[in-house]
N, C-alpha and C positions, 0 to 999 in steps of 0.2 A: 414771204415774198422772198425769192432766191434773189442773192445779191452777186455783182458783177465782179469778178476776178480777172486780173489781168496775169497771164504765166503762158508757158509753154504747152501747147494742146497734143494729145496724143493722136498720133496719126500712124496708123499702122502700129510698129513696136518702137515710134520714134517719135519727136517732138518737131513742129515748127514754129519758131521763135517769132514770125510776122504775124501768127494768126491770135487774135484775140478770144478767148473763151471764159465763157460764163458756164462753171461747172452746174446742175437743175440736180443738187442730191439733200436739198434742204428744204421745208415748205409743203412737201406733197401729203395730201391726204387719199384716204381711200373709204368704201363704201359696197356694201352689195348692189347689185344695180336693181331699181325699184322696177317694181311692175312684174315680175316673175311668180315661178310657183315658189321658189325659194324664197323670194322675200316674204311672200306669205306665211312659212313656217318657220323664219328666222328672222320676224320685223327690226329684231334688236341690232340686227348686222347693217341694218340701211342707214342708219345716222353716218356722218362723215366721223373719220377717226383719222389721227395723224399716220402717219405711216414711213416707211424707211425704204429708200430709192438709193444704190439698188436694194430688192428683195422680192417679199412672193407675199401673198395673200396670206397663207399661213402664219410664215412668219412675224406679220403684222398685226394678226389676229392673235399671236401669242404674246406677244409684247404688248398688247394694248390687255392681255388678261382677261381675254374673250373665249380662250379656250385651255384646254388644260395641254401638259407637255405631251408632244403626238408622240413621243418615244414611250410613255410610262404604262407600264400595264400592259391591256389592250384598248388604248384610248382609240388606236389606227380606226377600228371599225366607224366609231362614232364620228369620224371630221371627214369622213369620205363627200360628205354634202358639198363641200365647201370647191373641189375640184369639180362638182358637176355643175356649179352656178356661174354668172357671169358676175363682173365688178368692174370697178372704176375708179379711177387715179387721178385727181384732180392737182393741177399745181398755178396759183396765180405767180403770175411774172411781173416783175418790174421791169421796162425797157426804157431809158432814156434817148433825146435824140441823136447824141454821140454815136448810139450803136447803132442807129438806122441809116446813118451820115455813111457807113461803110455802103460799100459795092456789093458787099455778098454778106448775107447774114443766113447761118444756114442749121437746120436742129439736127442733132446726130443722136440717134438710139445704138448703142452699143450691142444689146439683145433684147428684145421682148419676149416673153414668154407667154402663149405663141400665136393666135389670132387676135390682132388688137387692131383696133379702127382708133386714129389720134385724130383730134381737130384741134382747131387752132382758133379763140373767139367764135367758135360757133362754126368755121369753115374744115371742112373733110379737108385732109392732109396726108395721111399716109393709110394702108391695109397691111397689116402685117401679117406672116403667114409661115413663117420658120423661124424658131428660136435662135437657131446658130450663126443669122446674118444680121448684120449693120445698115440700118436706115439713116440715108441722109436726105434732108428735103431742103429748099430753097424756101424762106420763111418770110424773106422781108416784105414783099407786097403783103402779106397776113397781118404783120405785126402795127403795132401803133404805140405812138410814145405814150408811157405811163403804164396803167394796168393793163394786163391781157391773163387770159384764162387758157391753160394747155388742158385736154382733157382726155384721157386714155383709158377706151373700153375694153376690156379682155374678155373672150369668150372661152367657156368650157369647150377644149379640144373633144370631151365625149360628147358633150349634148351637141355640140355643132354637126359633127359628124355621122352622129348614129342612127338620125333616121333617113340619111342619105345612105350609107353603107346597108339598112336593112331592109331596101329598094331593088340593090343589086342582086344579078342573078348567083353572086357569088361572095363571100368575103376569104382574102387573102390568108394563108395560115403565117400566125402571129406568133408570140413566145408562152406569157405567163397569161392565164384567164383571171378576171377578177375573183376573188374570194367572194365577193361582197354584192354583189349581184347587180352590179351599176353596169354590166354589158353582158350578154347574153352569152353562152359558151361559144368558143368559136367564132366568133365576132368583135374581134378587136381591132377597133379604131388606130390604134396606135404605130400600124402601117405606114397609115396615108397621110400622116403630119409629121414633119420634119422636128422634131419634140424629143428629150431624151429619154430611150425608152425604157430606161431602171425606174422612172417615175411612177409609171403604171403598174409596178410591183415587179419582184425578182426572186430568184428561190433562196437569195441572201438580204434581201433588203423590202421596207412596207411599200404598199401602195398610198403615195401621197401626188396625185398629177396638180403639179403646181400651178398659177398663174401669177403675172408679176412685171415688174418692167426688171429685170432679174441683172441690167448688167448698168454702166454709169450713162447718164443723158445730159448733153452740153449742148451750149450755142456757140457756134464758132463765127466770126464775123472775119473778112479778110478784102484786102484792096489787090487788082492788077494778077496777081500771080499766087498760085498754092502750090506749096512743095507737098504731093500727096505724100511719096515713100520714094526710100534710098535704099536699095538692096545691093549687097554684096556677091557679086557671081564669082563663083570659083571654077573656073575654066580650068587651071590645072592645079594641081599641089603635089609637090614631094619634096623630099629633102634639101632639094639645091633652091628650088623656086616655087613661089605661089604666082600665078597667073591671075589678075582678077580683072573683074570690070566693075567701077561702082555706076548701078544703072539708077538714074533719077526720073522719076515721075514728077511731070510738073504740070499744073494746070495755069494758061496764060489767057487773059481775055485780050490780049495785040501781040500781035506779031515784033520782034524786038530783039536787042543784042544782051547777052549775059555772060557773065562767067560762074563758070562751077570749079568748086574747090573741094579738095578733099586733104581733111591730115589725118594722121592715125599714130598712134601710140602700140608701137609692142610691149608683149610682157615684160619685158625686161627695163623697159621707161623709155626706150630709144624712141623719136619723133622723127617724120618725115611728111610731106606733103606734095602733091600732085594740082594743077590748076589747066584748065582748056577754057575755050572761046569757044561759045555755042550760039545759035542761032535759034530762037522759040516762033514757034507758028503759034497763031490764034485758037485757042483749042487744048487736046491733053496733047504733051509732049514725052516723048521715053529717048532719053539720051544717056549714051555710055562714055565714062571715062576710065580709061585704061590704066592699070597702075599694075607694078610688078615688086615682086618683095624676095630680095634673092636670102636664101638660109633661112625661111620660115619657121618661126617657131610654133611649131605644131598642135593641135587638140587632139588629145589621147583620152583615152577611155579609161575608167579607173582601173588601176593594175598595172597599168602597158607605159606609163609617163603622165607628166602635168596636162592638166586641162586646159592650156594655152587660150586666151580672149585676147584679139585685139581690140583696141577701141577704136571708132572711124568717126570723126565730124564732117557733116558735108556741110557744104552754104552754096546757097544763092546769091551772087552779087549782081546786082543792076545799077551802071549809072556810078559806080564806086560804093553802093550802100549795102549791105547785108541785109536781103528781103525774106530769106527764110531758112533755116537749117535744120538738123537731125542728127542725131545721135545714135550711133549703132555699137551695138558690141558682138562679136563673132569670132568663134575659132575658125582656124584653117586645116582642113585635113581633106583626105580622099578617104569615099566610102565606095565599097563595092559589095553587092549581093553576089555569094560568086556559086553559079551553080555549074557546075562541070561532071561529066560520066565517068564513072570510075566502077572498083568491083561491088559497091555496094548497090548503086543505081546511078543517083546524081545528086551531087552535095546540095545544102542550102548552110553557106556561112558567109557572115558578116567579116569584111576584109576592112581595116581601117586603117591608112598609112600602109598600105601594102602587107599589114601584119594580120592573119587570122584571130579572130578574135573569140575562144569559145565564151558564147552569152550565158552569163548566168544572173539569174535575177526571177522577177514576178508578176502577175499581171497586176495592174492597178487599176481600180472602180472608182466613180465619185468617191470624195470624201466626205459627201455631208447627202444626206435626201434633200438637201435643201440648199442650194450651192453657195447662198450670199452668206452663209456662216462661216465659209471656209475663210480662215485668217493666212496670213504669210507665214504667221508662226506655226502652224498645224501645218502646213504642207511642208515646210522646213523638218519637222520633224520628222515624219513621215519618209521623207528622201533621206533624210540625215540617215534614219534607222537602216534603211535599205544600202546604203554605202558603207554604213558602220559593220552590216551582214555581207559584206565583201560582195556586194552585189555589182554588176556592171550595165545591166540592163532591166529597161521597166516596160511594160506594153502598155499603154493606155489603150483600153477596151473600147469595143465602138457603139456599147450601148449608154454609153453619157454621155458627156460632152467634152468640148474643146477646153484645156486647161488655160487659164489665164499668163499671159506675158512673164509675170513671175517665177510659175511654176518651172516654164522650159528655162528662163535664168538661171533659177537655182540646178535644173537638172544640168547645164554647162559647168556651171563652176563646178559642181563634183563628180563630173565626169562619166555621168551617167547615161549612156546611151537610151534613146527613147524608140519605141515602136510605137509610130503613130496609127491608129486605126480611124478611118473616117467613120462619123457616126451611123453606122447600122449595124445592129446588135443581133441579129439572126433572124429577125421577121421579112419576108419575100417582099420586095418591094413591088410599087405600084410600075406599068409600063407606059406612063402614059408620058407624051412628051412634055407636060408641063413640069409634073414632078421632075422629070428628069433635069428642066432648065433650070429649078427652083436649087435642088442640088449641087449643078454645076456653077452657079454663083455663090453659093455657100461655101465650096470646096475652093473657089479662086481664091474668096475673102480669106478664108484660114489660110491656104497654102501661102501666100504672100504675107500675111500678118507674121508667119512663125516658120517662113522658109532661112533667116539667117542667125535661126540657132543650131549651132554645131552638136547638138544632143540628137537631133532628129536624123537617124540613120535608116528610116523607112517609112514610107506610107503605105497603107493598106487598105483596101477598099471597104472590108467590113470584118464582122465576126460571123462565121459560120452559116450563112446564108446560103453557098453552094455544097458545104455537106449536109445539111440540115434536108436542102432540095433533094438531092441524090440516096439519102439512108433515114431520113428518120420517118417511121411509120405515118403518120399525118401529112406528111410532104405528099407521099407516095400513094395514100388514098386519094388527098384531092386530084392531084394531079392524073388519075385517072378518070377521078368523074368530070372534069373539066371537059374533057375529050381530046383529042392531037392536037387541033388547029389551038384552038386557046392553048393547052399547053404550050405550043412551040412560042406563041407571041411572050407567055411570062418567061420564058427560057429566054429567049430574044431579050427580054429586056432586061434583064439581069447581068447577061453577057454584056450588053451596050452599054449600061450604066457601069457597072465595075471591070468591063475589060477595056473601055473604049473612053467613056467621060469622065469618070475622074482619070484613069491613067494620064489621058492627054491634059490635063490640068496639071499635073505634076511635071509631065513633063515638059511641059511648054514654060510654067512657073518657079521650076524648081529641079534642072533636069540631072544636077549631082546628086542626086538621093533618088535611090531605088524605091521602084513601084509595085506591089506584091497586089492582087487580085482580091483574094479574100484569106480567114484565116478558119482553119488551115485547108490549102489549099496546093495543088502544081501549078498555080498562076492561068487558068484552063488550058493546061498542055495534057490534060488527061484524068481520071478521077481525084477527086480532093480526101485528105486525110487517109493515106497510105503512108507505109514506113521507107520506102525505098526511095521517094520523093518530095519535096516540099515539108512543109511544117506540118506536125500531127497534133490532135488533140488527144488525150488518151484518157478515157473516162470508163472504161471497163470497171477497173475498180472506182470504187464507191457506186456512182451511176447504175452499174451491172452488178454491183455486191460481189464481184472477183476476190480471190485474197490476193493479200498485196503482193505478195512475192509474184503475181502476175507482170509487175513491173518490169521483170527481168525478162518477160517472154518477147518484147518488144521493142526493137532500137531504131526509132525514127532519126532522121537526119536531122531535127531540129524542134523538141519537145514545147510546143505553146501554151499547152495547157495539160494538167493534172493536178486533182488536188483530193484531198482528206479534210472530212468537217472536223471542227471542235469547238467548246463552249468557251466565253472568254473567262477571264478569273472572276471568282466571285464577288472582288470589287465593283465589279463592270456588271454582274448580273443584277447584285442588289442596287443599283441604280435605277434600274425599271422595275423590279419587282418587289413584292411583301415577302413578309417571314412563309406566311403561306401557300406562298408560291413556288417553293423551293421544290420543285420535282418534275422529274423526267415528263411526266403529262401532265402537268396542271394547266388551265385555260391559258393562262400569262407564256407558259416555258412553249408551248405551244406556237402561240402568237408570236413569238421570235424564233422560231423555226420554221423560217418559209422553205423549205424543203419537201416535196411531197405533199403540199398541204397540212403540214405540221408534223408530219411521221419521220421526219428525219430523227429524231431521237432515237426511234427503233432501230433507223441503221447503224446511228453511232453506236448502239448498245449492242448491235452485232457484231461491229467487228471490235469492240472492248472486249465483250464475251470469248471471242474465238481466240483472241490472240493474250488475254492478260485474267480473266476473271468477271467474277462478278462483284461490282463496286460495292461497297457496301454502306455508302450514304450519298447524298446528293454532291457533296463537294467533292467527295473519292471519283463520283461520275465525271465532274468537269474535269478535275487532273486526269484523271484516263483518258480523257476523250483529245486533252491535250500532247499526254507522253503519244497515244494512238498515233495520231495525226503527224506530229513532230518525226517518229522513228518509221512512219512509212514512205514518208516524203522525201527521209535522209535517202533509203533504200535507191528510190529510184532515181534522185540525183546523183548518187555516187557512180548509179549504173548508166545514167549517160556521161558522165563526165569520165567514167571508165574506158567508153567505146569511142574517145576521140581518134581521129578524124573522122570516123562514120557517124559520130554525132557530133552536132556543134553547138547547141542550144539547150537550155533547160528554164523557163519559164514556169514555177508553180502557180497555180491558182490558191488565195489570190494573197495580196500583201494588206489590203487595208479595210475597212468598212464604212458603210453609209449609215450604220445605228447599231446602237449594242445588242446585240442576238448573236445566236449558232449560225457558223459560216466557215468559208475555209479558209478566212484570213490569219496571218500568221501576227498581226498586229489589231489589238481591238480597237473598236470606237473611240477611246480615250489614249490610244496611243501605246496602250500597254502591251511590253512583247508578251505573245504567247510561245511554249515550249518551242514552236517550232523555229519564231524568228532567232534565238539562241542557236537552235541547231545548225540553221542555216548559215549563220557566221562561221561555224565549222568544217559544215561540206562545200562552201563555196570558199576557204580560205583559198589564196594563191598554191599553197602545197596542201597536199593530201593522200595520207594511206587510206587506200578505200579495200577491204576486206570483204571480198561478196562470195557470201556462201549458197551454194544449191544442192541438193540430190548429194549431200554428205562429203560434199569437197567446196573447199575454198578458193578462191583468186585471190589473190593480194596486188592490189592494181596501185601503182604510184605515180599522183598526177601532179603535174607543174602547171602554172599558167607564166612563170618566169621566162621571158625571153632571152636567158643565159643559160648554160648548164650549171650545176653544180655536183660534187660528190657529197654522200650522205652514207648513211648505215641503216640498214633496216632489224631492228630489235623484235623477237616474236619469244612474248612470256607465255605459260600458260599455269594458271594458277586455279587452287580451289577458293573458295566461298571464304573463306576463314581467312585467307592470306598466305596458304602457304604454295611455294614456288615449286612447281614440279618438275618444270625443265625450262631450259631459256637457248638462244640462239642468237648469233648476230652476223650480218653478211653486208659488205660492202656494195653500194651502187652510184653507178653514173646516171643523174639525171638528164636527158637532153632539155631542151628549151621546147617550150611550150607541146608537150607532150602526155602520151597516160603509156605507161610499159604496164607488163604484168610481170611481179619480181617475182611470183612465187604460185605454186601451183600443190598444195597440199590436201590430203585425204584426213577425214576426222581423224581416223585410227593412229594417224603418224603424227597429229597434232595432241590427241590424249594419252597415246601410249597406255592407255587401259582405266584410266581414270574415269570418274562417272560423271558423263555428262550433264545430269541435272544439277553437277553440284562444281562444276568446272567452267573456266571460259580461257579465253585467249587475249593476251595483250601484243597490240602491234604499234610501234613505234617509229617513226621516220626521223632518223637523229642527223641533226648538222653541226657539226665543230663542236660535239659534247651535249648539244642541247637537243632534247625534242622539238621537233614545229609540228608536228600531228600525232594523234594519237587515238586509236580506234579499237573498242573493245568489241569481241564477237562472242556470241553465247550460241550454246549447239542444241539448247532448246528454246522453244519461247519461254515467255513469259510466266504462260498460263503453267507451266511444267518445270519452271526452273524451281529448285528447293531454294529460294532467297533466305539467307538469316538474318534476325533483327541484326541492322547495321550498326546498334547503339551510338547514333549520332549525337552529337555534343555541338552546339554552337555557342560561342564565344563576341561580344560585342566590346571593341576598345577605341578609342581615341589614341590614332597613331600622331596625332600632332599635325599631321598635313589631311587630315578628315576621319570619319570612321569607317572605322575593319571590320569584318564578323569575320570569323573564323569557324570554320568548319570542319570536323572530326569524324572521319567513320571509323569503327574498329572493325567492322567486318565488311563486304562487298555493300554498296550502296547503288541503288539503281533508281536514274532519273530524280535526281535530288531534287526538289523544288521550295525554293525560300519566299516566302513573300510577307507582309507586314497589313494585311488587310487592307484597310481603306487607306493608310497612309501613302502620300505619293512619294514613296522611296522605292530606288531601284538598286538593283544590285549589278553588279559589272558583269557578272556571269550568272546561269542558271538553267535547270534543266541539262543537270551532267551527270556523269557514272564516277562513283569514287573507289577507288581499289580498297582493298583492306590494309588499317593503318595509315590511310593518306590523309592528310590537312591540307586544306586549302583556305586561301584569304581572298577575300572579295571587298572592294570598294565598295561603299553606300554613297548613293547620287542620290540627292534631295533630301538629305535628311534634315529632321529639325532637332531633336536630341535624341540621346543615347536613352535615358529613362522613357520616351515616349516608343522609342522604336522597340527597347527589351519587352514592351507591355503588349505590343502588337506582334512580335515576331512569331512566326510558323515554319517550322522546318518539316519536310514531310519525303519518304521515298515511296515508291513502288513496294515494298514490305508490309505497308499497314493501309493498301488501298482498297484490299480485296475483301472478301466475306472469310477467305481459306486463313487469312491473318488477322487474327484479334485482337494481340497484344500489340497495346500504344507502342511507338517510337518514344526511346528515352530522350528526353531534351532537356539539356543545361543549357542556362541561358546567362554563366558566372557575369559578374560584375568586374569592369575592368580594376 
């Protein structure tokens, strides 16, 4: 039986103290709905089993031991039946007479996944059809004192929609066809339902069409008045004053008098309050309480100031008694998406508190194929890793789901700006009014829930819907096939939904935050995905097999997607694969490579062979895939940052993973940093020296995100791979704030001065007050033809008294030194770095157990011993301290 508990209930992102809440998290059971074909095929699943709420059928079956690990080897194929069946969840609910004496008793589902029929004591209660909506229904008249039964029947979205879709004259273009034959190719049902698109399978994740009660459930009781929401409206914020409104949404049973009170605490600990008398009408009331804060302590993005937060406590007082209250944390800031005509076209720049911010970051996909498994600790690890890599923006991609309140609160505190997509992942949506109205309600609920988070600096209508319609071959073919009249209706439906409906929701409920119709786009002001206006997704490299150097050919105003794949660490691979699976073309490795139906490993090999050579074994293939990804994305990011202010954003695809496998991520499913994440910390550093070489010439750019100028020196050295200094030069530079400057233009001949380009390299350093603040090594030949020597790497572990330290020395040039400890969860403070001849680097070991276990597991490698042309193993010494 569910147990009655009294505490503050979650209303929006706050709490209403006068509401009694009974959380319905325990006592649930689930089963396969009887009487179906699935029940005949899986009779063992018809029996009731213990369930977890929030949860899904797949994770409940896993917890019950009824299925194997969905991520292990190729188990995915054998578990598809689960998402094609109907399931039931049941809860015995004990209700006492005190509960029924309240004027209002309401059942609240924060999220049902997705088609669901809910009944109480056999009486139909609600029908749900949107994973992203909250469902609130009055149940007082259906409850009885004593025992009650709540039943939720969940219907497979595929099984429900497929018969209808197959009767239609056409199917709208979707995203990825099923690899398992449960839907005919080109007949995807996912377009027609408001459910997380990625769960139908993506080119970086598996197909697990979940069903379940995926968000919390509660019973709320209240009398006379319910405070539904409090929103801090930021009418105007600058350095001198913040002009605000505390907007109270109150439902009252009767007209009457009330007092609105608001107390706030500033980041420096000071406190203020304001109050106002109010007249309530019977029904819904929206009341505004104005307030003014002098010299506000504003919220700033990471790297530009402190992410200051104010704490607000709102109360409704009736007859001297506090009858409802809500807590709210928010940051005070102004946000502008600046789009001005200039010599490059039209700008696309985020301006926070009047300061143009170069957006440095990545795209964020869901944290797991099964959302209920995501803990706050896991979210914190990913977000903190983004911040530690000098990122200041993440784009919450539109094919997943809206993240939890805790996620955005973490982003607020870390100063991470959030580009928030509405949940459309690229498929063409239906144009009927019922679908659009369902989406409007979803958007309203989500915007109202999230609008007080200062981290959200943009709401975007969708991912790639417009550019797909305009340029993808299947969309063009479809548009021709349906004829001009129907084509016009489809196009009008997209423009109405993304250009009017969702824009209207944002402008009404959070007008201080910009709206953008699609990514990439020009906000319906011309064609999408162009370099001189709006944001751009650049996929000629990788998807089009173009050379990595082609990143230098395009300079978008804001590059919101671009990427290269890699494999995760060997320890992560071994978590899902057996030893016999460790080859690029094994069935299991193909099953965990979702690009091009498992053929993505050949694309990886194409790029590895082109730039590095033939990997000598599978582990070297994994290592070189990460090196290729890191160095390729670094080139693109350096190019974008060097082009400031023409370009004002770099968001690579992607930060994280939903499962262990090959993907474009810089952190794998278990949170292990790939080489790209370490490189990102360097190429997103606040101050950066970026030499960019093309056609035998190198432009040396100095980049600063600092808001104040500083003096420094640019030191240039040319060395050979054995450590001989060929020549050196130092020049003073004055760095302006928020800028990129071209500090030097150097021909190869001027740098090499007759030296062998196959055995020489240049070192560029930006030196401030005698200390290098940025270093970048430039090579005149690709790694494939560079004559790398054996670096003669030596590694020693020691206890410094403040933790375990790893000292690494290189006798000769070492490229992309990589340190790992196998299956031990020990991390190094830096990795994937180049070492100069004779250089010694000390690294902190994080999460270590003992020196002895680390020594046994330690492995250090470099590019020298990764390909077949170098067969001599690296010398490695792990001397005892």
